[in-house]
C-alpha positions in Angstrom: -14.6 4.7 -12.4 -12.7 2.0 -14.2 -10.0 4.6 -15.1 -9.6 5.5 -11.4 -9.3 1.9 -10.4 -6.6 1.3 -13.1 -4.7 4.4 -11.9 -4.8 3.3 -8.3 -3.6 -0.2 -9.4 -0.7 1.3 -11.3 0.3 3.5 -8.3 0.2 0.6 -5.9 2.1 -1.7 -8.2 4.9 0.8 -8.7 5.0 1.7 -5.0 5.1 -1.9 -3.7 8.7 -2.8 -4.5 9.9 0.0 -2.1 8.3 -2.0 0.8 10.5 -4.9 0.0 13.6 -2.8 0.8 12.5 -2.3 4.4 14.4 -4.1 7.1 12.5 -5.1 10.3 13.9 -6.0 13.7 11.6 -7.5 16.4 11.8 -6.2 20.0 10.0 -7.7 23.0 9.9 -4.2 24.6 7.1 -1.7 24.2 7.6 1.1 21.7 8.6 3.9 24.1 11.2 1.6 25.8 12.6 0.4 22.4 12.8 4.0 21.2 14.5 5.1 24.4 17.1 2.3 23.9 17.6 3.3 20.2 18.0 7.0 21.1 20.6 6.1 23.8 22.5 3.8 21.3 22.6 6.6 18.7 24.0 9.0 21.3 26.6 6.4 22.5 27.7 5.9 18.9 28.4 9.6 18.5 25.6 10.4 16.1 23.2 13.3 16.6 19.5 12.9 17.2 17.6 15.5 15.2 14.1 14.6 16.2 11.9 12.0 17.8 8.4 12.0 16.4 5.6 10.4 18.4 2.8 9.7 15.9 0.4 8.4 18.6 0.7 11.6 20.5 0.1 13.6 17.3 -3.0 11.6 16.6 -4.2 12.2 20.2 -3.7 15.9 19.8 -6.5 16.0 17.2 -8.7 13.5 19.1 -7.8 10.5 16.9 -6.4 7.2 18.1 -3.7 5.0 16.7 -1.3 2.3 18.1 2.0 3.4 19.5 4.4 4.5 16.7 7.5 6.7 16.8 10.2 7.7 14.4 13.8 8.6 15.3 15.6 10.9 12.9 19.4 10.9 13.3 22.7 11.1 11.5 26.4 11.6 11.6 28.0 14.2 9.2 31.1 11.8 8.8 28.8 9.4 6.9 26.1 11.7 5.5 28.5 14.3 4.0 30.3 11.8 1.7 26.9 10.6 0.5 25.8 14.1 -0.3 29.1 14.9 -2.0 28.7 11.9 -4.2 25.1 13.0 -5.1 23.4 16.0 -3.5 20.1 14.3 -4.0 21.1 12.0 -1.0 20.0 14.9 1.1 16.4 13.9 0.4 17.1 10.6 2.2 19.3 11.9 5.0 19.4 12.0 8.0 18.6 8.4 8.6 15.2 7.3 10.1 14.1 4.4 12.1 10.4 3.8 12.8 9.2 1.8 15.8 5.6 0.6 16.0 3.5 -1.5 18.3 3.3 -5.2 17.5 2.1 -8.4 19.2 4.5 -9.1 22.0 6.4 -5.8 21.9 7.4 -3.6 19.0 9.1 -3.7 15.6 11.9 -1.4 14.4 11.8 -0.6 10.6 14.3 1.1 8.4 15.3 1.3 4.8 18.5 -0.3 3.6 20.8 2.6 2.6 22.0 0.7 -0.5 18.4 0.5 -1.7 17.6 4.0 -0.5 20.3 5.4 -2.8 19.6 3.1 -5.8 18.4 5.9 -8.1 21.3 8.2 -7.2 24.9 8.3 -8.4 26.0 6.4 -5.4 27.3 2.8 -5.7 25.8 0.3 -3.4 29.3 -0.8 -2.3 30.5 2.7 -1.4 32.3 2.6 1.9 30.0 5.1 3.6 26.9 3.0 2.5 28.5 -0.1 4.1 29.2 1.8 7.2 25.6 3.1 7.4 24.3 -0.4 6.9 26.5 -1.7 9.7 25.5 1.1 12.0 21.8 0.6 11.4 22.2 -3.2 12.2 24.1 -2.5 15.3 21.9 0.3 16.6 18.6 -1.5 16.0 20.0 -4.7 17.4 21.1 -2.9 20.5 17.7 -1.2 20.9 15.8 -4.5 20.4 17.7 -6.4 23.1 
């Protein structure tokens, strides 16, 4: 039993730093409305929405309950292709994802900073496409939240 507890502690301690790389944006709107605004902003920016995942609906489909939570998966080949050309392992992180979940007084948008996302790859944090991805995520989530 002690060995299991030690193993779990090791797993949690090595996984915890990844949470520090998540960026959150508060929205006073409910999840669906925030996600609608995010999806519209992505389309207006010329990016492609690949999927919108409704986790609450998925839970309901198997008679389980959970608070409202959705994920938007989207991208732009003009940004993603250079990242994958720099290191094909970037394809494991792309397209980009933004989660929106229910919170007191509205919802919260969450995404991973692309510079942190690519840390273990052969992609410099100051690569132009990384900076552009960071700026796009700030702009899109800001637009969705307001």
